[in-house]
Backbone as a ProteinNet text record, in pm:
[ID]
protein_1_A
[PRIMARY]
MLLLWSMSFVVAIFALVLAVVKCSWIFMLISTITCIPVAAYFWGANNAWQSIGFIPLFLLMLTMAFWFLEKKVIIWRDLK
[TERTIARY]
-1463	-1416.5	-1498.6	-1591.5	-1687.3	-1769.9	-1769.3	-1818.2	-1741.5	-1575.6	-1503.5	-1506.5	-1476.2	-1477.2	-1599.4	-1759	-1879.3	-1880.1	-1778.8	-1773.4	-1693	-1599.2	-1503.9	-1570	-1636.8	-1668.4	-1828.7	-1908.3	-1985.9	-1907.5	-1834.6	-1765.5	-1687.6	-1628.9	-1535.9	-1721.5	-1793.3	-1917.2	-1958.7	-1969.5	-2016.1	-1936.7	-1816.9	-1691.6	-1691.5	-1702.8	-1709.9	-1814.5	-1894.3	-2075	-1995	-1949.6	-1924.2	-1825	-1719.5	-1637.2	-1685.9	-1756.4	-1788.4	-1878.7	-2022.9	-2053.5	-1978.3	-1910.4	-1830.2	-1686	-1677.4	-1524.6	-1378.5	-1447.9	-1347.6	-1219.7	-1096.7	-977.6	-963.2	-1017.2	-1015.6	-1079.9	-1197.4	-1281.7	-1257.8	-1193.2	-1184.1	-1055	-935.5	-840.1	-890.2	-1002.4	-1045.2	-1091.7	-1194.2	-1275.8	-1145.2	-1054.2	-949.4	-869.7	-838.9	-763.5	-875	-1003.5	-1093.9	-1172.9	-1119.6	-1183.4	-1060.9	-949.4	-796.4	-813.9	-913.5	-955.6	-1019.5	-1106.8	-1251.5	-1166.4	-1117.2	-1020.5	-926.4	-885.8	-754.7	-834.4	-950.4	-1014.1	-1045.6	-1062.8	-1114.8	-971.8	-867.2	-758.1	-694.5	-716.5	-703.1	-815.4	-922.5	-957.7	-917.9	-963.2	-908.2	-1006.5	-1109	-1191.6	-1179.6	-1312.6	-1359.2	-1305.3	-1446.9	-1395.7	-1268.9	-1159.4	-1025.3	-1014.3	-1051.2	-1069.1	-1098.9	-1197.2	-1252.7	-1124.3	-1018.2	-869.9	-818	-862.6	-802.6	-847.8	-973.8	-1088.6	-1028.4	-873.2	-844	-738.1	-672.4	-598.5	-697.7	-752.2	-886.6	-890.8	-930.8	-990.9	-883.4	-787.4	-592.5	-622.5	-631.9	-612.5	-717	-868.1	-917.3	-923.9	-843.2	-771	-708	-629.7	-488.3	-569.2	-633.7	-749.7	-791.8	-869	-937.6	-805.8	-729.9	-587	-599.6	-530.1	-457.1	-625	-722.1	-862.2	-862.5	-820	-850.4	-736.1	-633.2	-495.5	-529.5	-581.4	-578	-693.1	-792.9	-898.9	-846.1	-745.1	-709.7	-592.5	-507.2	-427.7	-482.9	-602.3	-707.1	-793.5	-809.3	-892.3	-758	-609.6	-505.1	-513	-502.2	-468.6	-598.9	-669.2	-812.6	-726.2
-426.7	-466.1	-575.2	-605.9	-613.2	-525.2	-420.5	-316.7	-252.6	-255.8	-229.1	-301.8	-490.8	-590.7	-553.7	-514.7	-508.3	-366.4	-220.5	-132.3	-149.1	-217.7	-265.9	-327.4	-423.7	-478.1	-422.2	-318.7	-272.7	-190.9	-81.6	8.8	-50	-186.7	-275.5	-286	-374.1	-333.9	-288.1	-101.2	-23	60.9	38.7	103.7	-40.9	-98.4	-200.6	-210.2	-201.6	-126	0.9	82.3	205.3	224.3	124.8	75.9	53.4	-38.3	-90.2	-26.6	37.1	119.8	233	321.2	443.4	379.7	259.5	219.1	277.1	282.5	378	311	315.8	214.1	268.4	416.9	457.2	374.6	376.2	337.9	183.4	94.3	-23.4	-16.5	48.4	17.4	67	121.1	162.2	22.1	-23.1	-153.6	-295.7	-265	-409.6	-356.2	-217.6	-213.2	-243.1	-247.6	-242.2	-391.8	-446.3	-600.4	-711.5	-651.5	-703.6	-777	-695.1	-747.6	-837.4	-861.6	-931.9	-1082.7	-1052	-1189.7	-1213.6	-1159.1	-1217	-1256.9	-1266.4	-1323.9	-1476.4	-1440.2	-1620.1	-1683.5	-1613.2	-1744.4	-1825.9	-1773.2	-1892.5	-2024	-2034.2	-2177	-2262.6	-2345.9	-2503.1	-2561	-2515.7	-2547.8	-2428.7	-2466.4	-2390.4	-2178.8	-2211.6	-2020.1	-1984.3	-2082.9	-2005.3	-1952.9	-1995.2	-1944.1	-1750.5	-1700	-1640.5	-1484.7	-1537.6	-1449.9	-1420	-1543.2	-1499	-1337.1	-1297.2	-1173.2	-1072.4	-1009.1	-914.7	-938.4	-1006	-1022.7	-1052.4	-1073.2	-1097.2	-894.3	-843.8	-658.5	-636.2	-596.9	-558.4	-626	-736.6	-757.8	-667.2	-650.6	-583.6	-431.9	-373.6	-218.5	-206.6	-293.5	-265.1	-275.1	-353.3	-340.5	-240.7	-165.7	-64.6	71.3	68.7	133.3	156.4	46.7	20.3	82.1	74.1	99.4	268	271.1	418.4	539.2	472.3	507.1	487.8	397.4	335.3	460.9	472.2	584.7	760	765.8	911.6	925.8	787.9	805.5	792.9	722.9	750.6	880.3	977.8	1109.1	1162.4	1172.1	1217	1238.5	1128.5	1067.8	1129.4	1187.1	1214.4	1386.7
3282.7	3198.6	3112.3	3109.4	3013.2	2927.1	3013.5	2882.5	2823.5	2838.6	2761.6	2624.2	2674.4	2579.3	2466.2	2478.2	2476.7	2377.1	2404.9	2364.9	2235.8	2233.7	2165.9	2013.2	2050.7	2017.7	1884.3	1974.4	1907	1783.8	1894.3	1738	1603.6	1641.8	1531.2	1424.7	1462.9	1385	1367.2	1396.8	1317.6	1216.6	1268.7	1192.3	1036.4	1066.1	979.3	887.4	877.2	830.3	756.1	792.5	730.7	661.3	678.8	596.4	437.6	523.7	327.6	306.3	330.7	274.9	207.9	237.2	163.8	123.5	115.9	100.7	92.5	275.7	315.7	396.8	386.9	428.4	558.1	581.1	750.4	807.8	795.5	896.1	883.1	789.9	798.3	871.4	875.2	976.1	1120.5	1211.1	1272.1	1366.5	1229.3	1263.4	1290.4	1222.8	1240.8	1391.1	1389.9	1553.4	1688.2	1659.5	1764.2	1754.5	1697.4	1685.8	1715.5	1773.1	1837.5	1977.8	2040.1	2212.1	2186.1	2125.5	2095.2	2007.1	1945.6	1896.4	1962	2055.8	2118.5	2258	2266.5	2403.6	2324.5	2225	2115.2	2107.4	2113.8	2062.7	2144.7	2258.6	2352.3	2362.4	2269.6	2267.1	2199.8	2302.3	2220	2124.8	2061.6	1977.6	1858.8	1797.6	1660.7	1665.6	1822.4	1850.9	1795.5	1823.6	1801.2	1646.9	1570.5	1418.9	1454	1524.7	1530.9	1537.5	1608.6	1604.5	1517.2	1359.1	1249.4	1206.4	1259.7	1189.6	1159	1277.8	1233.7	1083	1081	960.7	856.4	806.3	714.9	707.2	826.7	816.5	745.9	808.1	794.6	615.4	536.5	417.9	357.2	401.7	341.2	394.4	505.2	468	359.6	340	255.7	84.1	96.2	-35.9	-61.4	34.8	16.2	-30.3	58.5	40.3	-112.7	-178.7	-287.7	-381.5	-364	-413.7	-448.5	-336.5	-342	-385.3	-387.7	-450.7	-606	-658.8	-797.1	-831.9	-782	-819.1	-823	-767.3	-741.4	-821.7	-852.7	-966.4	-1103.2	-1137.7	-1242.4	-1262	-1181.1	-1189.1	-1261.6	-1167.9	-1219.9	-1411.4	-1426.5	-1561.8	-1675.6	-1669.4	-1743.5	-1747.8
[MASK]
++++++++++++++++++++++++++++++++++++++++++++++++++++++++++++++++++++++++++++++++

């Protein structure tokens, strides 16, 4: 079980780095989905670590921002 949790964390970080470098909403969505098990583990904490549970929400907002940014660029290219 620890191996699956660790792999999920590694894939989430790797996809996050790729998403930021390439400004890709698909990699950001992959990072969001793979970050959910890690966040769910810390959601049950009764201290400051509980705030880690909000990371998937932040990543989802970034995913939507990247998606809208990509759509805006595509529309801008069509207008030229």
